[in-house]
N, C-alpha and C positions, 0 to 999 in steps of 0.2 A: 503494499499501499504505499503510495507515493504522498510524502508530507506537500502540502500546499506552502505556496512562496509564503513569506512574510510581507505584509504591505509595507511601504517605505511611511517612516514617521512623517507626521506632518509638523515642519517646523514652522514656530511661531515667532513673530518678530520679538526682538530681544526688548525692545523698549515694552513696560507693563503698561497693562490696561488701566484707565483712570478710575479710580472707585467710584461705584454708582451715586447718582445724586437721589438723593433720599428727601422727602418733605411729607409733613401731615396733611397736606392740601395744598394745591397750584388753582391761582388764580392772576392771569397776568395778561397783558396784551398780544404778548408775542414770546415763545420760549424755544430754548435749541439747544443739544447738549449731545457731543461728539460720544458717549458712552450709554451704561444704562441708567435708566430711571425708574425708581419705586415711590409712587403717590400712596400715603396711606388713608386718602379720602378722596374727594372730587376733585376734577379737574374744569376747571374753565378758561379757555383760550380764547381773546376776542378776534385775532386773526392766524397766525400759523403756528403748529407745535411742529417742531422737528425734534426726530431722536435718531441719531446714528445706531444705536444699539438695541438692547429690548426694552420694554416700556411696559411696567406691571402698573395698572392702577386698582386700586381698591374702593372702588366707588363708581360712579357715573362720568364721562368725558363730553363737553362740549367744547366745541370749537368750531374755526369755519373750517381751513386747511390741516390735514395731518399726514405728516410726513414720517413712519417708521421703517426705518432700514432691518430692523430685524422681526422679533416678535412682537407683538401687541397683544397684550391681556388685559381685560377689563370687567371685574366682577359685577358691574351695574351696566347700566344702558349707554348706549353712544349716539350722538345726536351732531352731525356735522355735516359740511357742505360737499366735501371730497374727501375721500380717505384712500391714500397711496401706503403700500404695505410691503416690505422687501420678502418677507418669511412667512408667516402666519397669522391670521386673525381668530382669537376665542374670545368671546363674549358671552358674560351669564345671564345677560337682558335681551333687550332687542336693537337692532342697528338701523337707526335713520339716518339714510344719506342723501342729500337733495341731487346730486349730481353723480360722480363717477365712485365706485368702487373698484381698486385694483390691487391685485396682490401677484407677487413674482416680480416685483419692480426690481431691477439692479441699482446699483450705487451710482452707475454712468447716466443711469435714464433719470433719478433722481437730481443726479447734478444740472441737465440741461432744462429740467422743469423747474426748481429753483433758481436758473440763471447763475448757480454760483461758477460755473466754468466760462462765465463772461466776464469776471471782475478780475480787476488788476493784479499780477503775480505778489502775493506776499514777498516783503523784503527780506524775511527771515530764510527765505529758501522753501516755504511749507506747499505742499501742491495743493489745488483747489481741492481735492478729495478728503484734506486732513481739516477742512471746514465743515464737512459733512459728518464722517466716522473718523474715528481713532486707527490709525493702522494696526493695532491687536485687535480690535474689535471687528475690524473689517475682514483679518483674516480666519477670525474663529466663526465669522459666518460664511466663508469660503468652505471652510471644514463641516460646519453643518450641512452643509444641501445635502451630502452623501447618504443620511441618515432616514432622508425622505419626510413627507408631511410638508415640502415645502410649497408655499403659495396656498396650505388649505385655508376653512372658512368655517367655526364653528361655532354656532351660537345656540342658547339656550330657549331665546325669543325668536321673533319674527326678524326678518331682513327687508329694508323698502329702500329702494333706489333708484334713480334714473337707469344708467349704465351698467354693468356689469361685467368685469373681466377675470376671473378667478383662474389662476394656471393649476390648483389642486384641486382639491375635492371639497363640497360645499354641502354641511349636513348643519340642519336646521332641528328644532325641536317644535316649530312653530311655519309659518306660511312664508313664502318667499313672493314679493309683489316688488315687480321690475319694469321699466321700461323698454329694455333691450337688453337680453344676455349676449354679449359680442363673444363670450369663449369661458367656458367651463374647462380646465383642463383634464380632470378626473371625475369621480361620480357628484351627483346631486341627488340631495333626499331632503325632502321636507313636509310638512303636515300637510300643505296646498301649494300651487305653484298658480301662479299668475304672471303673465308675460304680454304687456300692450304691442310689441314687436316682435321680431325672431329670438329664436333661442337656440343655442348651440354648444352642444356637451359631447366631450370625447367619449366619455363614460356613459354608465346609467343612469338614467332619470327615474326617482322612485317617488311618489306622493300616495300618503297613506287617505289622500280623498281625491280630488280632482286637478287635472292639468290642462288650464286655460293657456294657449297660446294665439293670440289674435294673430301672428304672421307665421313662418315655416318655424315647423321643430323639428331639431337633426338632432339624434342620440346614439351612441353605440348601442343602448337597449332601452325600452320603455316601458316602464310597471306601473301601474296605477291602480288603487284600491277603490276608485270611482270611477269618472269618467274623462276621456281624452279629447280635446278639442284644438283644433288649429287650422290654420290657412291651407299648410300641405304638412304631412307628416312623412320623415325618413327615418330608418333606422338601419344599421348593420347588422343587428340581431334583431330578438322579438320584439312584438308588442302586442302587449296585453293589458288587460281592463276588466276591473271587475261589472262594469258599468259598461257604458257604449265608446265608440271611437267614431268619431265624427271630422271629416274637412271638406272644405270648399277645393281644393287641389287633391294632387295625388296622395295617394297612402301607399308606402313600398316599405318593406322588408327584405333587405338585399340578400341577405342569409339564412333569414329564421322564418318564423309561422307569424300571424297574425291570431288573437284570440280574446274575444270580447265574452263577457257574459251575456250581454245584451245583443247589441247590434253594432255592423258597420256599417259606414254610409260615406261616400264621399261622389262631388259632382264630377270629379276626373275619374282617372284611373286608380283600380288597386290591384296591388302585385305583392306576393310573398315569394320567396324561395322555398316554401316548405309548405303546411297546411294554412287554410284558412278558416278557421272557427267561429262560430256567432251561438248564441245560445237562441236567437231570434232571426233576424232578417240581414242578408248582406247585398248592397246595393253601389253598383259601380257605374255609375251613368256611362261613362266613355268605355268602358270594358273590366273584365275582371281576369287574372289571371293566377295560378298558381302553380307549382314545382311540378314535372311530369310523372314523378312517381309518388305525389300525394293525391291533394284533393279538394274538396270545398264542403266546410260540416255546417248548416244552418237548420236553424229550428232544433238544436239539439236540447234545450229543455222544455219543448213543446208538443204536444200531442198532433200525430200526423194530420189529424182534422184542420188542424190550425195553419199547416206550413203555407197555404194559398193568402193568408191574409197578413200572417204576423211570423212567418217564418220563410219568406219568400227569396229568392236570390232573385237580381235584375240587373242587366248590362244592355249594352246596345247591340251586343250580340252575344247568345248563349255561351255560357264557358264549358269548358270542356271538364271534366272528372268532378260533378258535382256528385258527392256521395248521399247527401242528405238535403232535405228541404226542395221547394216547388218553384220552379224557373217559372218567373210572371213578367212580361216587356213592358217597358217603358214606365217604371217606375223610376222616379227622381228623389233627390236628398230631401227636398221639401215634404213627399209623401212622409217619410220617416218621422221628419221635424212634426207633422201634423199628428201622427200615431203618438209621438212620446207626449205632445201636450195633453192628451187624454190619459195619460197613466195615472192610476191612482195607487199605484202599490212603490214603495219605497224600500230602498235598500236599507241594512239595519244602520251604515254609515252615514246616510243621508238624514235620517230622523234625528241624530245628534246636531248635525250641522246645521238642518232648520232649525233647532229649538235653539241652538247657539244665536243665529240671527235672529232671531224672535226677541230674544232676551235684549239683545244690544239695540235694537230698534226701538223699544218702551221708553 
């Protein structure tokens, strides 16, 4: 048995890292530190908060712009206009960001955004980078990259923002509300997901209830314990929902199957590399196709006598490989929408969500 070659030791700069800045509370117009910062209470910054190391706040964070090159940990709520993180974001409460949330920011990127690289060189010969982060802290950041978790966001509350650019995983105990999800490099998990524009996730998208994306939704895999609704839906793997799957544009699973507890409907094409399965109807106005050695199941939760009305399959041309359900020509997405409005049976999770909405409305 051959021995593994030992990894070369990471050589840190001879200059020791600065002592962490510590305070019980922090309330200033602007604050910056090239090292680590630990605040034992709330933080309120009128303009910019810039930290080259890790930032730990045992309370709430309120600021205009936050630049943290290391890890940002907040035990309370976060309320800012823009949030830029080098490594990870860990929040015990809710995250309210008016504009952009971005993780995985490099030191060079922060220098350009802050325009530090446009200043006049210091007389003592120090570099532009030294104004943002201490050399020992920067070397520590680069060493920590190999341990994973880079660019992650974790919150015990909700995340509300305009744009989201997350280079790691995003995990929330509550809802995600965003205008645009530009990029998620890992997985996305939340209680509910609502995006006003497009949503691009390289990994799995998981919701305990509904996924509502008004633009296009693309993910490695999509799993919803409620309904999935989007302008168009594309996935490398499976698309699965306890409820319905609805889109005005194309619904496609390039290498997996599409599975809905209720129905699947699109005003465009419906494609899966493997099976297409629905407890009720399957509608693809422009066409439906599945893998040649697989098939299409519709009405799997209904008696055969209801297939023509509630367990139907409809497309421009009768698809091949229908294994259950009844083909009915010329049905549209709006036909399924009309049937859904008449439904009086709720799933277990829908009852809880409806009660919550009614309580908040009172």
